[in-house]
C-alpha positions in Angstrom: -59.1 47.7 24.0 -62.3 45.8 24.6 -63.7 44.4 27.9 -65.6 41.1 27.6 -67.8 40.2 30.6 -69.0 36.6 30.9 -72.4 36.9 32.5 -74.5 34.2 30.9 -74.9 31.6 33.8 -77.9 31.0 35.9 -76.2 31.4 39.2 -77.8 28.2 40.4 -75.7 28.1 43.7 -77.4 31.4 44.5 -80.8 30.2 43.4 -83.1 32.0 45.9 -81.3 35.3 45.2 -81.2 34.7 41.4 -84.8 33.6 40.9 -85.8 37.0 39.6 -82.4 38.5 38.4 -79.2 37.2 36.9 -76.2 37.0 39.2 -74.5 40.0 37.6 -77.5 42.2 38.6 -77.5 41.3 42.3 -77.6 44.5 44.3 -74.4 45.7 45.9 -74.9 48.8 48.1 -76.3 51.5 45.6 -75.3 49.5 42.5 -75.0 45.9 41.4 -72.1 43.6 40.3 -72.3 44.6 36.7 -72.6 48.3 37.5 -69.5 48.0 39.6 -67.6 46.4 36.8 -68.7 49.0 34.3 -67.6 51.8 36.6 -64.2 50.2 37.0 -63.9 50.0 33.2 -64.5 53.7 32.9 -61.9 54.5 35.6 -59.2 52.8 33.6 -60.1 54.2 30.3 -61.8 51.2 28.6 -64.6 52.5 26.4 -65.9 49.4 24.7 -67.7 46.6 26.6 -69.2 43.4 25.4 -71.4 41.4 27.7 -72.0 37.7 26.9 -75.4 37.2 28.6 -77.9 34.3 28.8 -80.0 33.8 31.9 -82.6 36.6 32.0 -80.6 38.5 29.4 -83.6 40.9 28.9 -82.9 42.3 32.3 -79.2 42.8 31.5 -80.3 44.6 28.3 -82.7 46.8 30.2 -80.0 47.7 32.8 -77.5 48.6 30.1 -80.0 50.8 28.3 -80.6 52.8 31.5 -76.9 52.9 32.6 -75.8 56.4 32.0 -72.3 56.3 30.7 -70.0 57.2 27.8 -69.1 53.5 27.5 -70.1 51.8 24.3 -71.8 48.6 25.7 -73.1 45.7 23.6 -75.1 42.7 25.0 -74.6 39.5 23.1 -77.1 36.7 23.8 -75.8 33.1 24.3 -78.7 30.8 23.5 -76.8 27.8 24.9 -76.2 29.2 28.4 -78.3 26.6 30.2 -76.7 23.6 28.6 -73.0 24.7 28.4 -70.3 26.4 30.5 -68.4 29.6 30.0 -66.1 28.4 27.2 -69.2 28.7 25.0 -70.1 32.1 26.4 -66.6 33.3 25.3 -66.9 31.5 21.9 -70.3 33.2 21.5 -68.5 36.6 21.2 -65.4 35.3 19.3 -66.1 37.9 16.5 -65.3 40.6 19.1 -62.0 38.9 20.0 -60.4 38.5 16.6 -57.7 41.2 15.8 -58.4 43.1 19.0 -56.7 43.6 22.4 -59.2 42.3 24.9 -59.7 41.7 28.6 -62.0 38.9 29.6 -63.7 39.2 33.0 -66.0 36.8 34.9 -69.3 38.5 35.6 -69.3 37.7 39.4 -66.1 39.5 40.4 -65.9 42.5 42.7 -62.5 44.2 42.7 -60.4 47.3 43.2 -60.2 49.1 39.9 -56.4 49.2 40.3 -56.3 45.5 39.4 -57.8 46.3 36.1 -55.4 49.2 35.7 -52.4 47.0 36.4 -53.6 44.4 34.0 -54.0 47.0 31.2 -50.3 47.9 31.7 -49.0 44.4 31.2 -47.2 43.3 28.0 -47.0 39.9 26.3 -49.5 37.8 24.4 -51.5 36.6 27.4 -51.6 37.8 31.0 -53.7 36.3 33.7 -54.4 38.0 37.0 -53.2 35.9 39.9 -53.9 36.3 43.7 -52.3 34.4 46.6 -53.5 32.9 49.9 -52.2 30.4 52.4 -54.5 27.5 51.3 -56.5 26.8 48.2 -59.8 24.8 48.1 -61.4 22.6 45.5 -63.4 25.5 44.1 -60.4 27.7 43.4 -59.0 27.9 39.9 -55.5 27.2 40.9 -52.3 28.0 38.9 -48.7 26.8 38.9 -46.0 29.1 37.8 -42.5 28.3 36.7 -39.9 30.9 35.7 -42.4 33.6 35.4 -44.9 31.7 33.2 -48.0 29.8 34.1 -47.7 26.1 33.3 -50.8 24.7 34.8 -54.3 26.0 35.5 -57.1 23.9 36.9 -59.3 23.2 40.0 -58.0 19.7 40.7 -54.4 20.7 41.4 -53.4 20.1 45.0 -53.1 23.2 47.2 -49.5 22.4 47.9 -48.7 22.5 44.1 -50.4 25.8 43.5 -48.5 29.1 43.4 -51.7 31.2 43.2 -55.3 31.3 41.9 -56.9 32.9 38.9 -59.4 35.6 39.9 -61.2 35.4 36.5 -59.5 38.3 34.7 -57.2 38.0 31.6 -55.7 40.2 29.0 -54.9 39.2 25.4 -52.8 41.1 22.9 -53.9 41.1 19.3 -51.7 38.1 18.6 -53.0 36.3 21.8 -56.6 37.1 20.8 -56.2 35.7 17.4 -54.8 32.4 18.8 -57.6 32.3 21.4 -60.1 32.8 18.5 -58.6 29.9 16.6 -58.5 27.7 19.8 -62.1 28.4 20.8 -63.3 27.7 17.3 -61.5 24.3 17.2 -62.5 23.3 20.8 -66.2 23.7 20.3 -66.1 21.0 17.6 -65.5 18.5 20.4 -68.7 17.8 22.4 -66.6 17.1 25.5 -65.7 20.8 25.6 -69.3 22.1 25.7 -69.3 22.1 29.5 -65.7 23.2 29.9 -64.5 26.4 31.6 -62.8 28.7 29.1 -59.6 28.3 31.1 -59.3 24.9 29.5 -58.6 26.8 26.3 -55.9 28.7 28.1 -54.3 25.4 29.3 -54.3 24.2 25.7 -52.7 27.4 24.6 -50.0 26.9 27.2 -49.5 23.3 26.0 -49.2 24.7 22.5 -46.3 26.9 23.6 -48.1 30.2 24.1 -46.6 32.2 27.0 -49.1 33.0 29.7 -47.7 35.4 32.3 -49.1 36.0 35.8 -50.2 39.5 36.6 -49.6 39.6 40.4 -51.9 41.8 42.4 -50.3 41.6 45.8 -52.8 42.9 48.5 -55.2 44.6 46.1 -58.7 43.4 47.2 -61.1 41.3 45.1 -63.7 38.6 45.7 -66.1 36.5 43.6 -69.7 35.7 44.5 -70.6 32.1 44.2 -72.6 31.2 47.3 -75.1 33.0 49.6 -72.4 33.6 52.2 -70.3 35.3 49.6 -73.1 37.7 48.8 -73.5 38.6 52.4 -69.7 39.3 52.7 -69.8 41.3 49.4 -72.0 44.0 51.0 -69.2 44.7 53.6 -66.4 44.2 51.1 -67.8 46.7 48.6 -67.8 49.5 51.2 -64.0 49.0 51.6 -63.6 49.7 47.9 -65.2 53.1 48.1 
């Protein structure tokens, strides 16, 4: 199984913090976001990691070279990172997806390794990690689930219609990966998709009849870092994971 980490963006909402480093290398206690994710991959037995990098990718490459681990880590440069969204970051590593079981992870997530462990144990073509809270805001990637399958995933859904939110972590079986490969390769031919989230491809897969199941994580902790206040909270949050 491969882990694909999407870490190409410039982190513009964290601009003062990301002037000199990409978001995935922001320090968290004695490590950084990427280091935390790589350690979690080791804990659950994943040994192959592909990082789709863009902004200051040279620093990501330097970090990986110094990261002492038995993991096999490859950094793939996305030359379009500053004019596109993460659908292109995933398309950029599509050759790593085809005919493989893969987990796709956003490069700004902190999480309990048990979430990744639970996702590994799921079956089905596509499984998407889902968390719950009382209210969802406009920045949440909300999902709607019916009869154990996700039927809608987007940010514009009303909070009252949402049954959860995506935390930015998905698993694809070989069959699911092959369909994703085909879907990505078709979507990039439409210029309207160049600034799309890759979850638009998941919605199209759902519309095509592919079953996307929620992987419910209950109270297992996670957070994403989008804004400066998130980064401040992350320092405290990370200590709770230790």
